C-alpha positions in Angstrom: 201.3 -73.0 206.7 200.2 -70.0 208.8 200.6 -69.9 212.5 197.7 -68.6 214.5 198.8 -66.1 217.2 196.3 -65.1 219.7 196.4 -61.8 221.7 194.5 -61.6 224.9 192.5 -58.5 225.3 190.1 -57.3 227.9 187.2 -58.5 225.7 188.6 -62.0 225.1 190.7 -63.4 222.2 191.6 -61.6 218.9 192.8 -63.5 215.8 196.0 -62.6 214.2 195.1 -59.8 211.8 197.7 -61.0 209.2 195.4 -63.8 208.2 192.5 -61.5 207.3 194.3 -58.4 206.1 195.3 -57.6 202.5 198.9 -57.8 201.3 201.1 -54.7 201.9 202.3 -54.7 198.3 200.0 -55.4 195.4 201.7 -57.9 193.0 199.4 -58.6 190.1 200.1 -60.7 186.9 201.1 -58.6 183.9 198.1 -59.8 182.0 194.5 -60.0 183.3 193.1 -63.5 183.7 190.8 -65.0 181.1 187.5 -65.9 182.7 185.1 -68.6 181.6 181.8 -67.7 179.9 179.5 -66.0 182.3 182.2 -65.4 184.9 182.8 -61.7 185.8 186.2 -60.1 185.8 186.3 -57.9 188.9 188.7 -56.1 191.3 189.5 -58.1 194.4 188.3 -56.7 197.8 191.8 -55.5 198.5 191.7 -53.1 195.5 194.8 -54.7 194.1 194.3 -57.0 191.2 191.6 -58.0 188.7 190.5 -61.6 189.2 187.8 -64.0 188.0 184.9 -63.9 190.4 184.3 -67.0 192.5 181.0 -68.8 191.8 178.4 -70.5 194.0 179.9 -72.9 196.6 183.5 -72.1 195.7 186.1 -70.9 198.2 186.4 -67.2 198.6 188.5 -64.6 200.4 189.4 -60.9 200.2 191.7 -61.7 197.3 189.2 -64.1 195.7 185.8 -62.3 195.9 182.4 -63.8 195.0 180.5 -62.7 192.0 178.4 -59.9 193.4 176.6 -59.4 190.1 174.9 -62.8 190.7 173.9 -62.0 194.3 176.7 -64.0 195.9 178.6 -63.1 199.0 181.5 -64.7 200.9 180.0 -66.7 203.8 182.4 -67.3 206.7 180.0 -69.4 208.7 179.9 -67.0 211.7 183.6 -67.3 212.3 184.8 -63.8 212.9 188.1 -63.0 211.3 188.2 -66.2 209.2 190.3 -65.8 206.1 188.4 -68.3 203.9 184.8 -68.7 203.2 182.3 -70.2 200.8 180.4 -68.3 198.1 176.7 -68.5 198.9 173.6 -66.6 197.8 172.5 -63.7 199.8 169.7 -64.6 202.2 167.3 -62.1 200.6 167.7 -63.5 197.1 164.8 -65.4 195.5 165.0 -68.7 193.7 164.3 -69.2 190.0 162.1 -71.7 188.2 163.2 -72.6 184.7 162.0 -75.6 182.7 160.2 -77.0 185.8 163.5 -76.9 187.8 164.3 -74.7 190.8 167.6 -72.9 190.9 169.1 -71.1 194.0 169.9 -67.4 193.8 173.4 -67.1 192.3 173.4 -70.6 190.8 174.8 -71.0 187.3 173.4 -73.7 184.9 173.3 -74.6 181.2 169.8 -75.2 179.8 171.3 -76.3 176.5 174.7 -76.4 174.9 174.3 -72.8 173.5 173.6 -70.9 176.7 174.8 -70.5 180.2 172.3 -69.0 182.7 172.4 -67.6 186.2 169.6 -67.2 188.7 169.7 -63.6 190.0 167.1 -62.9 192.6 164.2 -64.5 190.8 165.3 -63.6 187.3 167.2 -65.7 184.9 170.0 -64.1 182.9 171.8 -65.9 180.1 174.9 -65.4 177.9 175.6 -67.1 174.6 178.2 -69.8 174.4 178.1 -69.4 170.6 179.2 -65.8 169.9 179.8 -66.4 166.2 176.1 -67.0 165.8 175.5 -63.4 166.8 177.9 -61.9 164.3 176.4 -59.4 161.9 175.9 -60.6 158.3 177.5 -58.6 155.5 175.4 -55.7 154.1 175.2 -57.3 150.7 173.9 -60.6 152.2 170.1 -60.4 151.6 169.1 -63.8 153.0 171.6 -65.0 155.7 170.9 -68.3 157.3 172.4 -70.5 160.0 173.8 -74.0 159.1 174.3 -76.8 161.6 177.8 -78.3 161.5 178.1 -82.0 162.3 179.6 -82.7 165.7 179.3 -79.1 166.8 176.6 -77.4 168.9 177.0 -73.9 167.5 175.6 -73.1 164.1 177.5 -71.1 161.4 176.1 -68.1 159.6 176.4 -68.4 155.8 175.3 -66.3 152.8 174.4 -68.3 149.8 174.3 -65.3 147.4 177.4 -63.8 148.8 179.1 -61.4 146.3 182.7 -60.6 145.9 182.4 -57.0 146.8 181.3 -55.4 150.0 179.1 -52.4 149.4 179.6 -50.1 152.4 182.5 -51.7 154.3 183.6 -54.8 156.0 183.1 -56.5 159.3 186.4 -57.4 160.9 186.3 -60.9 162.1 188.4 -62.7 164.7 189.4 -61.5 168.1 191.2 -58.6 169.6 193.5 -58.9 172.6 192.5 -56.2 175.1 194.6 -56.1 178.3 195.4 -59.7 177.9 191.8 -60.8 177.5 190.4 -62.0 174.2 187.7 -59.6 172.8 185.4 -60.6 170.1 185.8 -57.9 167.4 182.5 -56.4 166.3 182.1 -53.5 163.8 178.9 -52.6 161.8 179.0 -51.2 158.4 178.9 -47.4 158.0 175.3 -46.2 157.7 174.3 -44.3 154.5 174.9 -40.6 154.7 172.2 -38.7 156.5 172.0 -36.1 153.6 171.4 -36.8 149.9 173.3 -33.6 149.2 175.5 -31.3 151.3 177.3 -32.2 154.5 175.8 -35.0 156.5 176.9 -37.7 159.0 177.4 -41.5 158.8 177.6 -43.7 161.9 178.7 -47.2 162.9 179.0 -49.2 166.1 182.3 -50.8 167.0 184.2 -52.3 170.0 187.7 -51.9 168.5 189.0 -49.8 171.3 191.2 -50.4 174.4 188.2 -51.2 176.6 186.5 -53.5 174.2 183.4 -51.4 174.7 180.7 -50.9 172.1 180.7 -47.2 171.1 179.2 -45.2 168.2 181.6 -43.6 165.8 180.6 -40.8 163.5 182.2 -39.5 160.3 181.4 -36.5 158.1 180.1 -37.4 154.6 179.0 -35.5 151.4 177.5 -37.6 148.6 177.1 -34.6 146.3 177.1 -30.8 146.7 173.6 -29.3 146.7 174.5 -26.6 144.3 175.7 -29.0 141.6 172.4 -30.5 140.5 173.4 -30.7 136.8 175.9 -33.5 137.0 175.9 -35.8 134.0 173.1 -38.3 133.8 173.4 -41.7 132.2 171.9 -45.2 132.1 174.4 -46.1 134.7 175.4 -43.9 137.6 177.7 -41.1 136.7 180.3 -43.2 138.6 182.3 -40.4 140.2 182.4 -36.7 139.6 185.7 -35.3 140.8 186.0 -31.8 142.1 187.5 -29.5 139.5 190.4 -28.5 141.8 191.7 -29.2 145.3 189.7 -27.4 148.0 189.6 -27.2 151.8 186.8 -29.0 153.5 184.4 -27.1 155.7 182.7 -28.3 158.8 180.9 -26.3 161.6 182.5 -23.0 160.3 186.0 -24.5 160.4 188.2 -25.5 157.4 190.6 -28.4 156.9 194.3 -27.7 157.2 195.0 -29.6 154.0 193.3 -29.4 150.6 191.5 -32.4 149.1 190.0 -33.2 145.7 187.0 -35.2 146.7 184.8 -37.3 144.4 181.0 -37.1 144.3 178.2 -39.4 143.1 176.1 -38.3 140.1 172.5 -39.3 139.3 170.9 -42.3 137.5 168.7 -41.7 134.5 166.0 -44.1 135.7 164.4 -44.3 139.2 167.4 -45.9 140.7 169.4 -44.2 143.4 173.1 -43.3 142.9 174.9 -44.1 146.1 178.5 -44.6 147.2 179.8 -48.1 146.5 183.3 -48.0 147.8 184.5 -45.5 150.4 187.4 -44.9 152.7 187.6 -43.0 156.0 190.3 -40.4 156.7 191.1 -38.5 159.8 191.1 -34.8 158.9 192.3 -31.9 161.0 190.2 -28.7 161.0 191.1 -25.2 162.1 188.6 -22.6 163.4 188.9 -18.8 163.3 189.7 -18.7 167.0 192.8 -21.0 166.4 191.2 -24.1 167.7 192.3 -27.3 165.9 190.4 -30.6 166.1 190.1 -33.8 164.0 187.1 -35.6 162.6 186.7 -38.7 160.5 185.6 -37.9 156.9 184.2 -40.2 154.3 186.0 -40.2 150.9 184.1 -41.6 148.0 186.1 -44.0 145.7 183.2 -45.2 143.4 179.4 -45.0 143.1 176.7 -47.2 141.7 173.0 -47.2 140.8 170.8 -49.2 143.2 167.2 -50.2 143.1 167.0 -50.1 146.9 166.5 -46.4 147.8 165.1 -47.1 151.3 168.4 -46.4 153.0 168.7 -43.0 151.2 166.1 -41.4 153.5 167.5 -38.6 155.6 166.2 -40.2 158.7 167.7 -43.6 159.2 167.0 -45.4 162.5 170.1 -46.6 164.3 169.2 -50.2 164.8 172.0 -52.7 165.2 172.0 -56.4 166.2 175.1 -57.0 168.3 176.6 -59.6 170.6 174.9 -60.0 174.0 171.8 -58.2 172.8 168.6 -59.5 174.5 167.3 -62.4 172.5 164.9 -65.3 172.9 166.2 -68.7 173.7 165.6 -71.5 171.2 165.2 -74.7 173.2 
């Protein structure tokens, strides 16, 4: 229990400031709290610890702030200096109409078992409660489909024609633990090399980092040298053409510190395209003439194969990815 001590001033009464002030020393848990779906993780108003934001009609204080992203504020009911309040919508926030129902600004609701929505100043924003439904299918899965599981709300993505090998890479599944909070791991496959010969780039999107933030990664790639256009042809792809001797890789006028003996893809005798089938990514250090040293990720070909699908061999490939929390239509 806290004792209220009043100090008489020339203007009247002043509440004990210890009730409304922040703690002198910040003592935070070693791990950040895990917030429910749709609840923001934010820094408290004392600038000390990260906490799960308080929602509509919940108690609030300086150490337990309201979810400002939903237009909520801590309402103290006109009691100056009060330590506790209630999270209410800001007076200037507009209500929302959804499925013939009216929701107050800042109010959270579930229109179905798959989504949780919040009214934010006249607009409805929703997050998925079924993150596994938004996972990317494997690149060799031509016709992915969702299957309902008895007794569960969320559907599961399956691939009927799933093959044993993964053409361009894998999609790590499961969860990462970032600063004590579970992070749904998402990584796209590497895109085809931007050049059919010579040095190009390949990209992917991933959130496997300390901030669990989606970022684009780039690696250097070379499917085949442009000068060597007389590689062996065959009914099948000339699986791999290995460099005759170890060489230093070149990039932007700089050369790798180590020598490598890379493999290249050949050509197909028919109209099919010879593309990398299995690759690995290495971190290579480069040195420039001015002495600068930097590192870049480089694609190393392990095997190639002939493919009837040559659409992704174009040198201009759009960077389109379907990732978790993308904007999508609700299916009621």
